[in-house]
Phi, psi and omega in degrees: 000133182286166179299143180284143178286162180298146176290151178298148181288337182233157177243129180277142183229169176088179181257357184238148171056040183238160175224178186298144177226157177265104185229007177079004181276162181287350177235158178228158180270130179280169178300129187287148171240129184059029173081004182247123181274149176234151181269141177229161178296140179290146180292153179290165180297325179297314179294325180294320180293321180291330185273344184289154003277143176231157176227107181271115184235159178301145177293156179294158178304143183289338180056037177149186183095164186301311184296320181295314182286338174293329176294321177295318177299314179298316178296326176302313180289327176295317178293319182298326187255012173240303181292333185297326180297323176295322177298321178297320182298333178304330192280348180231355183268071190242086184281078184247120172233095189236138177055040174084359180218162179278126178258105181274125174285161179273128180195161187293321179271331182304314182300315182291310184293317186287335181251352183244244191293336181248027183295338180275353181265149177284154175303327179297318178297318179297325183297333182291337178298311180293320181294318180292323178298312179294323178299314180292325179306320181269321184297321182300339179301336177301323179270320184289332178300303177298326178296319175297314180298334179280357175098014184257046182300311184297322178300317182295312184286332175290315179296316180297319179296315180297312183296321181295311180294317180299318179297320178293319180294321178291327176299323183295340180247008181285143180231353181235159181302314183295329178291318177296320179298315181294317186281304187274327181277305188272310184295310179294323178298315178296319179298314179296325178295325177292336184267332193297302183295311181301324184297330180259332182290337181285337187297317179295348173291337183247345183225140172235304182285338182236027186289329178294316179297315179298319178296318180297319178297317178297316182294334180294345176299324180293325178291317178297321176297324178292343175271311190285307192295315179297324179292321177300314180295317181300323181279326185276326188303316179293336185270318186242359177093162183299315186300310183285330175297320178292322178295324177300317177299321178297320180290322177296316178299318179301318179298318178295320179294324178299318177299313181299314181295333182283331190248340188275128181220137176285133180270330184230128175253140179288150177266354179219152181287151179257153176285153179297322179233151173237077187296338177299339179298331182282357170279349179268119184301315180302314182293319183295311181289331174297316179296316178299316179298320179293325177300310179295323181296319181288341174293316187253337189298327184273354181300309177298326180294321180287326195243000183297323179292315180299317180299312184295321182284314183295322180279000178074019181285320181230165171284169176300320183296313179292322178301323178302321186273000178296321180290318171301324176297317178298318179292330175296317175297326182292330177304310181289327179293335179274344182258306186298309178300326178290325175298315179291326182299333177295338180260325184263339189100142186294323179294327178292341175263326182295319182298311176298323178297320178295320181297313181292321179299319178295316179300317180295324178299317178290323179294334179304331182301324186264005183277123184223013179222168185296311179303320181296315183288328178290315178297319178301315181299316180296311183293317180293324175300317182297307187283327174290329176296317175297321182297315185278344182264341182280331183306318178303319179291324177298317180296323175300317181289338180266004180256141182291332178199168186294338184295342181246006183299313181299315180297316181291324174297315181299315179297313183297308183288331176296317179290318182288344178299332179294334175295316177294322183300318186263341190298301184288324173299323176295318178300317178295322179294320177299319179294321181291315186282327182267336183070016182222148178285341188298320179299318178296318182291319178293320178302316179297312182297320183292318181291322177291327175296318175300320177299318179301317180298313181295318180293326177294320177297317178298318179297315181291321180294331182280315188227009179088175186278349183292126184288334184283351181278133179292132182213000000 
């Protein structure tokens, strides 16, 4: 009998989209038809000896079918109910001290916090709640990536769902700054961090040829949440109060999490544990420059999202009511921006789409300086929503393409997003500080455009290092 071939690196699980594995059991899974595996009698030792050498490996992703698209649906709800809370925070975290006075933007939480329980805090202090939440959402990925790679997907999404809902419920009864920070900043941030990497890392287990499109559809959940949830809060808060309006958001999020927990299943389990870090990845030029580029992008990319309403209202471009809806308009553009570029990316390669999105986003940041009328600011919100949506939804697929195999995708996502989280942490407070010290929007706008431009340069280097300078090559 010849030497046995190496065991597969992953083990397929579940009743759907699975194929035969070598696990020493008396039965084996036959080649799936329509994504459903069936059990057959194991071959005899005589037949096994005659048939060797063999290499039993996981079947390729089904690229469709009920089970595969249910994973996208689950990831959609995870994105909708984690990032949306961060979107709501945009509306009140406005550290503006201009022309000798504090300029409060209009937002659903700003009104309550600045005039209610946090009236003694400066807008700058309030802004740190949102920054820390977004920072933790990405930083926690350093730990959740390897935990996901170790096969603990269900633990992560259950813990993340609980922490997010629990954090919202605790926010509803908070009366002090530290309580809001613990509940809305840290608890919700940790919960969202547990959900972020697993929700996107599971998709390549079910998709290969259409994984960018599937990722984009899943990511569009955060944009839809950014439209629905703030408006729900905005309408309910005057009628039922802050506490119950926040609880309503918690209950809606809970319903979405129940759907995700009901349908999401890992198709492949690893046969060996993964390291917490894969530092060797930073020896690869494409991955290193991609991470650096993402860091710079997160410093500046969110500045227009945080401040477009404040700019329009303070400059007298829009009324408070229309200014309120600029962010939902931006998120409406982002819904399409997260789907269409990802659809094209399946044909061109994700890096070939990410670089143009970064270029247009940088141009729009600089163009923002000259916008002084309602049509201009509305068009800007739509366009920036579209291209920033493509920008923030393509990186998971890019990391997949920069990974040698699926076994390190979670770890590499965690490392990349953990490092780039520092960009989100410092980006918007720096933008607010520029606005405070200069008394002009131009410094903030140039800062956003320049950092995204630096990101464009780094991402272009990563693209060229991976596949060369030819534009026609898929990358």
